[in-house]
C-alpha positions as CSV (number, residue, x, y, z in Angstrom):
1,M,24.0,-30.6,48.1
2,A,21.7,-33.0,46.5
3,K,22.8,-32.1,42.9
4,H,26.5,-32.7,43.9
5,Q,25.6,-36.2,45.2
6,T,23.8,-37.3,42.1
7,Q,26.8,-36.2,39.9
8,Q,29.1,-38.4,42.1
9,N,27.0,-41.5,41.8
10,R,26.5,-41.5,37.9
11,P,30.0,-42.8,36.8
12,R,30.0,-45.4,39.6
13,K,28.7,-48.9,38.8
14,K,25.2,-49.9,40.3
15,S,24.9,-50.5,44.0
16,K,23.8,-53.8,45.5
17,R,20.5,-52.3,46.4
18,E,19.7,-51.1,42.9
19,K,20.6,-54.7,41.6
20,R,18.3,-56.2,44.2
21,V,15.4,-54.0,43.3
22,K,15.8,-54.8,39.7
23,F,16.0,-58.6,40.5
24,I,12.8,-58.3,42.7
25,V,11.0,-56.5,39.9
26,Y,11.9,-59.2,37.4
27,L,10.9,-61.9,39.9
28,M,7.5,-60.2,40.4
29,V,6.9,-60.0,36.6
30,I,7.9,-63.7,36.1
31,A,5.6,-64.7,39.1
32,M,2.7,-62.7,37.6
33,L,3.1,-64.2,34.2
34,L,3.3,-67.7,35.7
35,S,0.2,-67.1,37.7
36,V,-1.7,-65.8,34.8
37,F,-0.6,-68.8,32.6
38,T,-1.6,-71.3,35.3
39,A,-5.0,-69.5,35.8
40,G,-5.6,-69.8,32.0
41,L,-4.8,-73.4,32.1
42,A,-7.1,-74.0,35.0
43,I,-9.9,-72.3,32.9
44,F,-9.4,-74.6,29.9
45,I,-9.0,-77.8,32.0
């Protein structure tokens, strides 16, 4: 049953949840880079 379901989902475009998860991952990475950058600036100043 699980195999049949995955085959059905492949041709379909990405669901809203998948897009949201990807967006959250990008947000986390950007936030991490910003925090590292600001911490580096704080050390130099």
